[in-house]
C-alpha positions, 0 to 999 in steps of 0.5 A: 499499500502506498504512503501517498494520499493522492493517486493519478492515472497517467494515460499515454497514446500514440503510433507504434506497435509492440516493438516500440512499446517497451521504449516508450514505457522506459521513457515514461519511467525515466521521465518519472524517476526524478519525482518522489512518487510510486507506480502502483501498477501499469498496463499497456496495449498495442493495437491497429498501429496505436499504443495505449499505456496507463500507469496508476501512481501514488504521488504528492498532489503538488507535483501532478502538473509538473509530472504531466508537463514533463511526460508531455515534453518527453513524449512530444518527439514520439507524437504521443498524447499524455494526460494525468487524471487525479483519482 
């Protein structure tokens, strides 16, 4: 169980297939590394030339906007859309 009081879901989607999926997941994980958070679970699917990746994280609510901004900047070059939704 997480000690963080806030949770969020990160959703990322963009072009690619199974061969690209692990690279994108590694990029997301590298982007999250500087932040104090915990990854509770992640799921991904590659379908019809698209990748959809979801992470559930425990986080400090004060960092939510910065996390989302860094993810958007990191995945921009791969033409991925990213959103962080507090739950």
